[in-house]
DSSP file (Angstrom, degrees, kcal/mol; ACC not computed):
  #  RESIDUE AA STRUCTURE BP1 BP2  ACC     N-H-->O    O-->H-N    N-H-->O    O-->H-N    TCO  KAPPA ALPHA  PHI   PSI    X-CA   Y-CA   Z-CA
    1    1 A X              0   0    0      0, 0.0     2,-0.1     0, 0.0     0, 0.0   0.000 360.0 360.0 360.0 119.1  -32.0   39.3   13.5
    2    2 A X     >  -     0   0    0      5,-0.0     4,-2.4     1,-0.0     3,-0.1  -0.381 360.0 -76.4-116.7-166.3  -28.4   39.9   12.8
    3    3 A X  T  4 S+     0   0    0      1,-0.2     5,-0.1     2,-0.2    49,-0.0   0.799 127.1  55.7 -66.4 -28.8  -25.0   38.6   13.6
    4    4 A X  T  4 S+     0   0    0      1,-0.2     3,-0.4     2,-0.1    -1,-0.2   0.887 113.8  39.7 -70.1 -37.6  -25.1   40.1   17.1
    5    5 A X  T  4 S+     0   0    0      1,-0.2     2,-0.2    -3,-0.1    -2,-0.2   0.828 133.9  19.9 -80.0 -33.9  -28.4   38.3   17.9
    6    6 A X  S  < S-     0   0    0     -4,-2.4    -1,-0.2    16,-0.0    -2,-0.1  -0.662  84.8-171.5-138.6  77.1  -27.6   35.0   16.2
    7    7 A X        -     0   0    0     -3,-0.4    16,-0.6    -2,-0.2     2,-0.2  -0.245  23.7-110.8 -75.2 159.8  -23.8   34.6   15.8
    8    8 A X  E     -A   22   0A   0     14,-0.2     2,-0.3    15,-0.1    14,-0.2  -0.571  28.1-158.0 -80.3 149.9  -21.9   32.0   13.9
    9    9 A X  E     -A   21   0A   0     12,-3.2    12,-2.9    -2,-0.2     2,-0.3  -0.881   8.5-168.1-121.1 158.7  -19.8   29.4   15.8
   10   10 A X  E     +A   20   0A   0     -2,-0.3     2,-0.3    10,-0.2    10,-0.2  -0.992   9.9 175.3-146.9 154.6  -17.0   27.3   14.4
   11   11 A X  E     -A   19   0A   0      8,-1.7     8,-2.9    -2,-0.3     2,-0.5  -0.982  25.1-126.8-153.7 157.6  -14.9   24.3   15.3
   12   12 A X  E     -A   18   0A   0     -2,-0.3     6,-0.2     6,-0.2     2,-0.1  -0.910  22.6-141.4-110.0 132.8  -12.2   22.2   13.7
   13   13 A X    >   -     0   0    0      4,-2.5     3,-1.8    -2,-0.5     0, 0.0  -0.346  31.7-100.1 -84.3 170.8  -12.5   18.4   13.5
   14   14 A X  T 3  S+     0   0    0      1,-0.3    -1,-0.1     2,-0.1    -2,-0.0   0.820 123.3  53.5 -60.3 -32.1   -9.6   16.0   14.0
   15   15 A X  T 3  S-     0   0    0      2,-0.1    -1,-0.3     1,-0.0    -3,-0.0   0.287 124.1-100.5 -91.3  12.3   -9.2   15.6   10.3
   16   16 A X  S <  S+     0   0    0     -3,-1.8     2,-0.2     1,-0.3    -2,-0.1   0.509  72.2 144.2  90.1   4.7   -8.9   19.3    9.7
   17   17 A X        -     0   0    0     14,-0.1    -4,-2.5    18,-0.0     2,-0.6  -0.543  44.1-138.3 -76.5 144.6  -12.5   20.2    8.5
   18   18 A X  E     -AB  12  30A   0     12,-3.0    12,-2.7    -6,-0.2     2,-0.5  -0.920  16.1-160.4-106.0 114.2  -13.9   23.5    9.6
   19   19 A X  E     -AB  11  29A   0     -8,-2.9    -8,-1.7    -2,-0.6     2,-0.5  -0.846   2.6-163.6 -99.0 124.2  -17.5   23.2   10.7
   20   20 A X  E     +AB  10  28A   0      8,-2.6     7,-2.9    -2,-0.5     8,-1.7  -0.927  14.5 178.0-109.2 126.4  -19.5   26.5   10.8
   21   21 A X  E     -AB   9  26A   0    -12,-2.9   -12,-3.2    -2,-0.5     2,-0.3  -0.876  16.6-170.8-128.3 160.3  -22.7   26.5   12.7
   22   22 A X  E >  S+AB   8  25A   0      3,-2.3     3,-1.2    -2,-0.3   -14,-0.2  -0.960  77.5   4.9-149.7 129.9  -25.5   28.9   13.6
   23   23 A X  T 3  S-     0   0    0    -16,-0.6     3,-0.1    -2,-0.3   -15,-0.1   0.800 131.5 -58.4  66.0  28.6  -28.3   28.4   16.0
   24   24 A X  T 3  S+     0   0    0      1,-0.2     2,-0.4     0, 0.0    -1,-0.2   0.477 116.5 105.7  82.3   1.9  -26.8   25.0   17.0
   25   25 A X  E <  S-B   22   0A   0     -3,-1.2    -3,-2.3     0, 0.0     2,-0.4  -0.944  75.0-117.5-118.8 136.9  -27.0   23.6   13.5
   26   26 A X  E     +B   21   0A   0     -2,-0.4    -5,-0.3    -5,-0.2     3,-0.1  -0.569  31.1 178.5 -70.0 124.2  -24.0   23.1   11.1
   27   27 A X  E     +     0   0A   0     -7,-2.9     2,-0.3    -2,-0.4    -6,-0.2   0.690  62.6   2.7-102.6 -23.4  -24.6   25.3    8.1
   28   28 A X  E     -B   20   0A   0     -8,-1.7    -8,-2.6     2,-0.0     2,-0.4  -0.986  54.0-146.4-159.5 154.6  -21.5   24.5    6.1
   29   29 A X  E     -B   19   0A   0     -2,-0.3     2,-0.5   -10,-0.2   -10,-0.2  -0.993  15.4-161.9-122.9 128.6  -18.3   22.3    6.2
   30   30 A X  E     -B   18   0A   0    -12,-2.7   -12,-3.0    -2,-0.4     2,-0.3  -0.940  14.5-177.8-115.0 131.7  -15.1   23.7    4.7
   31   31 A X    >>  +     0   0    0     -2,-0.5     4,-0.8   -14,-0.2     3,-0.8  -0.767  36.8   2.7-124.7 165.7  -12.3   21.3    3.8
   32   32 A X  H 3> S-     0   0    0     -2,-0.3     4,-2.0     1,-0.2     3,-0.3  -0.208 118.3 -11.9  68.0-144.0   -8.8   21.3    2.5
   33   33 A X  H 3> S+     0   0    0      1,-0.2     4,-2.6     2,-0.2    -1,-0.2   0.811 133.1  59.0 -66.9 -30.0   -6.8   24.4    1.7
   34   34 A X  H <> S+     0   0    0     -3,-0.8     4,-2.4     2,-0.2    -1,-0.2   0.906 107.2  47.4 -64.1 -40.1   -9.8   26.6    1.9
   35   35 A X  H  X S+     0   0    0     -4,-0.8     4,-2.6    -3,-0.3    -2,-0.2   0.911 112.2  49.7 -65.9 -42.7  -10.3   25.5    5.6
   36   36 A X  H  X S+     0   0    0     -4,-2.0     4,-1.9     2,-0.2    -2,-0.2   0.917 112.6  47.0 -61.9 -44.2   -6.6   26.1    6.3
   37   37 A X  H  X S+     0   0    0     -4,-2.6     4,-1.6     2,-0.2    -2,-0.2   0.930 114.9  45.1 -64.7 -46.6   -6.7   29.5    4.8
   38   38 A X  H  X S+     0   0    0     -4,-2.4     4,-2.6     1,-0.2    -2,-0.2   0.891 110.0  55.3 -65.9 -39.2   -9.9   30.5    6.7
   39   39 A X  H  X S+     0   0    0     -4,-2.6     4,-2.1     1,-0.2    -1,-0.2   0.900 106.0  52.0 -61.3 -41.0   -8.6   29.0    9.9
   40   40 A X  H  X S+     0   0    0     -4,-1.9     4,-0.8     1,-0.2    -1,-0.2   0.898 112.3  45.5 -60.8 -41.0   -5.5   31.2    9.7
   41   41 A X  H  X S+     0   0    0     -4,-1.6     4,-0.9     1,-0.2     3,-0.4   0.878 111.1  53.0 -70.6 -37.4   -7.6   34.3    9.2
   42   42 A X  H  < S+     0   0    0     -4,-2.6     3,-0.4     1,-0.2    -2,-0.2   0.870 104.0  56.2 -65.7 -36.8  -10.0   33.3   12.0
   43   43 A X  H  < S+     0   0    0     -4,-2.1    -1,-0.2     1,-0.2    -2,-0.2   0.768 113.7  40.1 -67.9 -24.5   -7.2   32.9   14.5
   44   44 A X  H  < S+     0   0    0     -4,-0.8    -1,-0.2    -3,-0.4    -2,-0.2   0.556  99.7  97.5 -97.0 -10.6   -6.0   36.5   13.9
   45   45 A X     <  -     0   0    0     -4,-0.9     2,-0.1    -3,-0.4    -3,-0.0  -0.424  67.5-128.2 -85.9 153.1   -9.5   38.1   13.7
   46   46 A X     >  -     0   0    0     -2,-0.1     4,-2.4     1,-0.0     5,-0.2  -0.240  43.1 -87.2 -81.2-178.9  -11.4   39.9   16.4
   47   47 A X  H  > S+     0   0    0      2,-0.2     4,-1.9     1,-0.2     5,-0.1   0.925 126.2  43.9 -61.1 -48.3  -15.0   39.0   17.3
   48   48 A X  H  > S+     0   0    0      1,-0.2     4,-1.9     2,-0.2    -1,-0.2   0.926 115.4  47.9 -64.6 -44.3  -16.7   41.2   14.6
   49   49 A X  H  > S+     0   0    0      1,-0.2     4,-2.6     2,-0.2    -1,-0.2   0.875 108.1  56.5 -65.2 -36.1  -14.3   40.3   11.9
   50   50 A X  H  X S+     0   0    0     -4,-2.4     4,-2.4     1,-0.2    -1,-0.2   0.927 106.8  49.4 -58.9 -45.8  -14.7   36.6   12.8
   51   51 A X  H  X S+     0   0    0     -4,-1.9     4,-2.3     1,-0.2    -1,-0.2   0.896 112.2  47.7 -62.2 -40.7  -18.5   36.8   12.3
   52   52 A X  H  X S+     0   0    0     -4,-1.9     4,-2.3     2,-0.2    -1,-0.2   0.888 110.8  51.0 -69.3 -38.7  -18.1   38.5    8.9
   53   53 A X  H  X S+     0   0    0     -4,-2.6     4,-2.1     2,-0.2    -2,-0.2   0.921 112.9  46.0 -62.8 -43.3  -15.5   35.9    7.8
   54   54 A X  H  X S+     0   0    0     -4,-2.4     4,-1.6     2,-0.2     6,-0.3   0.887 111.1  52.3 -67.9 -38.3  -17.9   33.1    8.7
   55   55 A X  H  X>S+     0   0    0     -4,-2.3     5,-1.6    -5,-0.2     4,-0.9   0.915 111.3  46.9 -63.2 -42.3  -20.8   34.8    7.1
   56   56 A X  H  <5S+     0   0    0     -4,-2.3     3,-0.3     1,-0.2    -1,-0.2   0.881 108.8  55.4 -67.1 -36.9  -18.9   35.2    3.9
   57   57 A X  H  <5S+     0   0    0     -4,-2.1    -1,-0.2     1,-0.2    -2,-0.2   0.832 112.6  42.4 -65.1 -31.6  -17.7   31.6    4.0
   58   58 A X  H  <5S-     0   0    0     -4,-1.6    -1,-0.2    -5,-0.1    -2,-0.2   0.609 110.1-120.5 -89.1 -12.1  -21.4   30.4    4.3
   59   59 A X  T  <5S+     0   0    0     -4,-0.9     2,-1.0    -3,-0.3    -3,-0.2   0.562  76.3 126.4  82.9   7.6  -22.6   32.8    1.6
   60   60 A X      < +     0   0    0     -5,-1.6     2,-0.3    -6,-0.3    -1,-0.1  -0.660  37.6 106.8-103.4  76.7  -25.0   34.3    4.2
   61   61 A X  S    S-     0   0    0     -2,-1.0     2,-0.1    -5,-0.1    -9,-0.0  -0.976  75.8 -84.2-148.1 158.7  -24.2   37.9    4.1
   62   62 A X        -     0   0    0     -2,-0.3    -2,-0.0     1,-0.1    -3,-0.0  -0.398  27.9-169.2 -67.8 137.5  -25.8   41.1    2.8
   63   63 A X        -     0   0    0     -2,-0.1    -1,-0.1     0, 0.0     0, 0.0   0.394  49.3-105.4-105.5  -1.5  -25.2   41.8   -0.9
   64   64 A X  S    S+     0   0    0      3,-0.0    -2,-0.1     0, 0.0     0, 0.0   0.371 103.0  89.3  95.0  -5.0  -26.6   45.3   -0.7
   65   65 A X        +     0   0    0      2,-0.1     2,-0.2     0, 0.0    -3,-0.0   0.297  54.6 117.1-109.6  10.1  -29.9   44.6   -2.5
   66   66 A X        -     0   0    0      1,-0.1     2,-0.3     0, 0.0    -4,-0.0  -0.532  60.3-130.1 -78.7 144.6  -32.0   43.6    0.6
   67   67 A X        -     0   0    0     -2,-0.2     2,-0.5     2,-0.0    -2,-0.1  -0.691  13.2-130.1 -91.3 145.7  -35.0   45.8    1.4
   68   68 A X              0   0    0     -2,-0.3    -1,-0.0     1,-0.1     0, 0.0  -0.822 360.0 360.0 -94.6 135.1  -35.6   47.2    4.8
   69   69 A X              0   0    0     -2,-0.5    -1,-0.1     0, 0.0    -2,-0.0   0.443 360.0 360.0-103.7 360.0  -39.1   46.5    6.1
């Protein structure tokens, strides 16, 4: 199951927090200048790049050491 099958979603709250969710559950909340910086990048990104930015923000991305089964 990859980003194509189970993509990340995001939304911005009234107070500027960036909520990142996957599968209908919030997986991380980003606040402050980090949220502002990521939001700027998300607004300019395409669909694939958006998914990779969100995956990196949550820490949920391949590091190169996973085994294929």
